[in-house]
MIMAR-810579 format. One record per residue (C-alpha): residue number from 1; x, y negated, z negated. Coordinates in pm, whole numbers, plus 50000, padded with zeros to 5 digits. Example, Ala and Ser with C-alpha at 12.3 -4.5 7.8 and 13.67 -1.06 7.14 Angstrom:
2
PT|pos|px|py|pz
PT|1|51230|50450|49220 .
PT|2|51367|50106|49286 .
***
This chain:
324
PT|pos|px|py|pz
PT|1|21310|74812|31016 .
PT|2|21416|75165|30993 .
PT|3|21211|75414|30807 .
PT|4|21478|75651|30724 .
PT|5|21683|75540|30443 .
PT|6|22109|75613|30475 .
PT|7|22177|75930|30286 .
PT|8|22279|75867|29884 .
PT|9|22564|76167|29843 .
PT|10|22501|76018|29496 .
PT|11|22121|76221|29479 .
PT|12|22268|76503|29536 .
PT|13|22505|76483|29236 .
PT|14|22174|76304|29069 .
PT|15|21942|76623|29144 .
PT|16|22236|76895|29039 .
PT|17|22280|76728|28713 .
PT|18|21843|76712|28692 .
PT|19|21858|77067|28726 .
PT|20|22102|77173|28454 .
PT|21|21958|76969|28227 .
PT|22|21641|77176|28311 .
PT|23|21886|77463|28209 .
PT|24|21983|77341|27907 .
PT|25|21678|77243|27794 .
PT|26|21516|77597|27859 .
PT|27|21834|77757|27715 .
PT|28|21800|77547|27393 .
PT|29|21404|77629|27371 .
PT|30|21520|78016|27406 .
PT|31|21764|77991|27100 .
PT|32|21579|77743|26859 .
PT|33|21555|77877|26497 .
PT|34|21441|77670|26205 .
PT|35|21641|77407|26150 .
PT|36|21778|77370|26496 .
PT|37|21765|77045|26660 .
PT|38|21629|76950|27057 .
PT|39|21860|77023|27366 .
PT|40|22166|76733|27353 .
PT|41|22168|76759|27723 .
PT|42|21853|76563|27743 .
PT|43|21931|76215|27881 .
PT|44|21654|76176|28179 .
PT|45|21373|76326|28196 .
PT|46|21429|76561|28467 .
PT|47|21132|76683|28572 .
PT|48|20945|76311|28672 .
PT|49|21289|76173|28800 .
PT|50|21278|76523|29036 .
PT|51|20934|76398|29130 .
PT|52|21073|75997|29177 .
PT|53|21382|76119|29396 .
PT|54|21086|76320|29656 .
PT|55|20903|76009|29656 .
PT|56|21167|75824|29790 .
PT|57|21314|76028|30028 .
PT|58|20963|76210|30154 .
PT|59|20817|75856|30322 .
PT|60|21056|75887|30560 .
PT|61|21038|76284|30658 .
PT|62|20684|76166|30736 .
PT|63|20754|75859|30901 .
PT|64|20971|76055|31140 .
PT|65|20727|76331|31180 .
PT|66|20581|76360|31491 .
PT|67|20274|76497|31337 .
PT|68|20129|76640|30994 .
PT|69|20164|76966|31141 .
PT|70|20524|76902|31219 .
PT|71|20616|76687|30810 .
PT|72|20409|77069|30662 .
PT|73|20670|77247|30844 .
PT|74|20921|77088|30746 .
PT|75|20819|77094|30347 .
PT|76|20745|77459|30388 .
PT|77|21108|77552|30553 .
PT|78|21255|77323|30243 .
PT|79|21091|77541|29986 .
PT|80|20916|77849|30059 .
PT|81|21157|78058|30184 .
PT|82|21369|78031|29882 .
PT|83|21042|78146|29655 .
PT|84|21030|78467|29840 .
PT|85|21336|78625|29701 .
PT|86|21277|78469|29393 .
PT|87|20951|78608|29363 .
PT|88|21006|78947|29449 .
PT|89|21295|78965|29175 .
PT|90|21061|78880|28938 .
PT|91|20831|79146|29087 .
PT|92|21057|79430|29069 .
PT|93|21205|79374|28717 .
PT|94|20955|79251|28531 .
PT|95|20644|79382|28703 .
PT|96|20350|79286|29029 .
PT|97|20135|79167|28725 .
PT|98|20394|78902|28636 .
PT|99|20527|78825|28965 .
PT|100|20116|78749|29018 .
PT|101|20106|78561|28684 .
PT|102|20408|78322|28834 .
PT|103|20230|78241|29158 .
PT|104|19911|78190|28948 .
PT|105|20142|77894|28738 .
PT|106|20222|77768|29067 .
PT|107|19871|77728|29253 .
PT|108|19734|77606|28909 .
PT|109|19958|77358|28806 .
PT|110|20076|77583|28481 .
PT|111|19714|77616|28305 .
PT|112|19637|77970|28504 .
PT|113|19796|78209|28298 .
PT|114|20074|78194|27979 .
PT|115|20255|78555|28148 .
PT|116|20477|78411|28429 .
PT|117|20823|78350|28454 .
PT|118|20921|78009|28623 .
PT|119|20900|77678|28636 .
PT|120|20650|77670|28955 .
PT|121|20343|77485|28810 .
PT|122|20594|77148|28952 .
PT|123|20619|77219|29267 .
PT|124|20222|77281|29290 .
PT|125|20215|76902|29155 .
PT|126|20437|76762|29387 .
PT|127|20195|76970|29654 .
PT|128|19891|76728|29523 .
PT|129|20173|76471|29509 .
PT|130|20279|76512|29879 .
PT|131|19934|76582|30041 .
PT|132|19792|76219|29863 .
PT|133|20093|76015|29974 .
PT|134|19988|76137|30333 .
PT|135|19624|76019|30297 .
PT|136|19780|75660|30160 .
PT|137|20044|75670|30406 .
PT|138|19784|75637|30713 .
PT|139|19541|75415|30564 .
PT|140|19853|75198|30538 .
PT|141|19911|75138|30127 .
PT|142|20303|75204|30258 .
PT|143|20268|74860|30463 .
PT|144|20055|74689|30222 .
PT|145|20122|74876|29888 .
PT|146|19875|74661|29642 .
PT|147|19725|75028|29650 .
PT|148|20069|75141|29465 .
PT|149|20102|74925|29238 .
PT|150|19735|74979|29152 .
PT|151|19792|75330|29088 .
PT|152|20124|75269|28900 .
PT|153|19938|75062|28657 .
PT|154|19707|75302|28671 .
PT|155|19867|75614|28580 .
PT|156|20092|75434|28316 .
PT|157|19803|75326|28115 .
PT|158|19673|75696|28143 .
PT|159|20057|75866|28021 .
PT|160|20041|75624|27704 .
PT|161|19716|75650|27610 .
PT|162|19606|76038|27709 .
PT|163|19571|76245|27357 .
PT|164|19697|76585|27538 .
PT|165|20044|76517|27611 .
PT|166|20125|76806|27787 .
PT|167|19839|76724|28050 .
PT|168|19948|76358|28112 .
PT|169|20329|76507|28077 .
PT|170|20258|76761|28422 .
PT|171|20005|76514|28603 .
PT|172|20012|76110|28486 .
PT|173|20402|76124|28445 .
PT|174|20509|76333|28757 .
PT|175|20236|76115|28934 .
PT|176|20410|75789|28763 .
PT|177|20730|75872|28834 .
PT|178|20623|75993|29256 .
PT|179|20456|75620|29280 .
PT|180|20821|75454|29158 .
PT|181|20995|75618|29364 .
PT|182|20711|75526|29715 .
PT|183|20759|75176|29531 .
PT|184|21105|75168|29551 .
PT|185|21102|75315|29926 .
PT|186|20811|75036|30020 .
PT|187|21167|74760|29872 .
PT|188|21418|74982|29980 .
PT|189|21607|74650|30166 .
PT|190|21610|74491|29845 .
PT|191|21773|74760|29631 .
PT|192|22086|74625|29662 .
PT|193|21997|74305|29505 .
PT|194|21946|74547|29142 .
PT|195|22253|74464|28948 .
PT|196|22422|74796|28774 .
PT|197|22360|74668|28445 .
PT|198|21966|74625|28489 .
PT|199|21909|74990|28579 .
PT|200|22182|75136|28298 .
PT|201|21974|74934|28042 .
PT|202|21629|75064|28175 .
PT|203|21777|75418|28176 .
PT|204|21817|75399|27808 .
PT|205|21521|75190|27726 .
PT|206|21356|75582|27887 .
PT|207|21531|75730|27552 .
PT|208|21397|75552|27329 .
PT|209|21128|75763|27114 .
PT|210|20832|75505|27102 .
PT|211|20557|75742|27160 .
PT|212|20273|75490|27207 .
PT|213|20470|75337|27487 .
PT|214|20627|75624|27654 .
PT|215|20453|75657|27962 .
PT|216|20591|75242|28024 .
PT|217|20923|75317|27925 .
PT|218|20929|75642|28162 .
PT|219|20901|75463|28469 .
PT|220|21129|75212|28386 .
PT|221|21419|75500|28294 .
PT|222|21332|75669|28693 .
PT|223|21368|75332|28832 .
PT|224|21686|75281|28711 .
PT|225|21777|75664|28752 .
PT|226|21714|75605|29171 .
PT|227|21849|75255|29148 .
PT|228|22169|75308|28991 .
PT|229|22221|75622|29226 .
PT|230|22183|75393|29524 .
PT|231|22385|75091|29367 .
PT|232|22663|75286|29202 .
PT|233|22965|75359|29425 .
PT|234|22896|75667|29659 .
PT|235|23045|75978|29537 .
PT|236|23274|76086|29824 .
PT|237|23240|76451|29792 .
PT|238|22942|76640|29948 .
PT|239|22782|76911|29733 .
PT|240|22551|77185|29842 .
PT|241|22235|77117|29716 .
PT|242|22152|77393|29487 .
PT|243|21930|77194|29252 .
PT|244|21635|77416|29404 .
PT|245|21795|77724|29308 .
PT|246|21902|77653|28989 .
PT|247|21526|77507|28873 .
PT|248|21357|77846|29068 .
PT|249|21583|78083|28954 .
PT|250|21747|77991|28564 .
PT|251|21401|78085|28397 .
PT|252|21345|78432|28481 .
PT|253|21740|78441|28422 .
PT|254|21718|78332|28102 .
PT|255|21412|78553|28033 .
PT|256|21573|78837|28188 .
PT|257|21863|78789|27919 .
PT|258|21659|78769|27548 .
PT|259|21618|79099|27542 .
PT|260|21944|79201|27665 .
PT|261|22066|79349|27346 .
PT|262|22412|79271|27455 .
PT|263|22304|78861|27467 .
PT|264|21965|78851|27308 .
PT|265|21900|78426|27118 .
PT|266|22282|78451|27075 .
PT|267|22476|78175|27205 .
PT|268|22672|78349|27479 .
PT|269|22295|78341|27609 .
PT|270|22410|77983|27725 .
PT|271|22764|78065|27918 .
PT|272|22572|78389|28066 .
PT|273|22285|78267|28175 .
PT|274|22452|77947|28340 .
PT|275|22726|78168|28534 .
PT|276|22373|78432|28663 .
PT|277|22196|78119|28711 .
PT|278|22476|77897|28931 .
PT|279|22530|78266|29118 .
PT|280|22181|78305|29232 .
PT|281|22187|77932|29315 .
PT|282|22420|77949|29543 .
PT|283|22339|78301|29681 .
PT|284|22003|78093|29758 .
PT|285|22145|77814|29916 .
PT|286|22369|77967|30136 .
PT|287|22148|78263|30238 .
PT|288|21809|78146|30287 .
PT|289|21753|77784|30201 .
PT|290|22066|77643|30468 .
PT|291|21953|77866|30742 .
PT|292|21613|77741|30672 .
PT|293|21687|77352|30738 .
PT|294|21800|77476|31086 .
PT|295|21484|77551|31153 .
PT|296|21363|77241|30977 .
PT|297|21553|77017|31167 .
PT|298|21462|77130|31487 .
PT|299|21111|76928|31443 .
PT|300|21034|76706|31699 .
PT|301|21108|76370|31565 .
PT|302|20878|76051|31643 .
PT|303|20794|75766|31450 .
PT|304|20447|75890|31284 .
PT|305|20259|75527|31254 .
PT|306|20034|75465|30972 .
PT|307|19669|75403|31075 .
PT|308|19797|75519|31438 .
PT|309|19504|75801|31382 .
PT|310|19355|75843|31036 .
PT|311|19154|76130|31203 .
PT|312|19436|76396|31140 .
PT|313|19406|76337|30775 .
PT|314|19151|76621|30839 .
PT|315|19436|76781|30965 .
PT|316|19456|77135|30766 .
PT|317|19842|77148|30658 .
PT|318|19874|76936|30309 .
PT|319|19883|77260|30153 .
PT|320|20297|77297|30234 .
PT|321|20572|77102|29960 .
PT|322|20812|77077|29719 .
PT|323|21117|76890|29623 .
PT|324|21375|76721|29879 .
***
């Protein structure tokens, strides 16, 4: 059975939608006034769905890597090069202390400081999930997925009962989404049997505001989003993967614009921030991310079998990673 699932163009569009959804959510927060309503853009829970896509795609990257070093190198090249110019711009515009605060947010999963200007906590969470995935993969959990099912139940329950919603969202909801993606990868050959109407029903269920069981509904929503993207007719046109650039650049741009006298917290912020974010993401993709991907693709490929060398778990390369 092929380790690597075929490329789905719909995933590129789904990632773009999720990134834009995050931007609209943060824009709405920047504009929020007494009596205002929650951003109408939210339909999918963006970060857990992003992470679930990684959970579905990244095991194939691990399986096709000749070593953990090669896998870590690919993760590093996909994420870190684009962060460097963004952090440099943050340091130049907001000050070095804000740049360091943003880095600390990444390292501490958002709990180290409140002075950062980019939502890098989710990238740190993904790094932790990747490291955990490597261990369970090499121990054979992707061939005998009972452990993955146990972990899914555990994190679903925790996401439902944990009293601190922010903590649950950052750690338990994301872990739940990632494991849903892992299990969909394990059963990838059966996904075509899932009717689209069921996927849509699961997505709708995830928008029902029943707080005590929202962790369960979130898992259904993530399942529905990925299976719908797999089984709907694939988009013919390929698009550049601007989602990562949008995600890392939008927040510093919003922070910069809300203090501009000509923009501030007015509705004009929306088109201005969207245009600037799109430009920054395009420059990031064509000047940084795409060239880095060429280096990523130069990594040698050989199937890394689970359990073939559990000793390599100790290789100190598990800190690199993020989406895609």
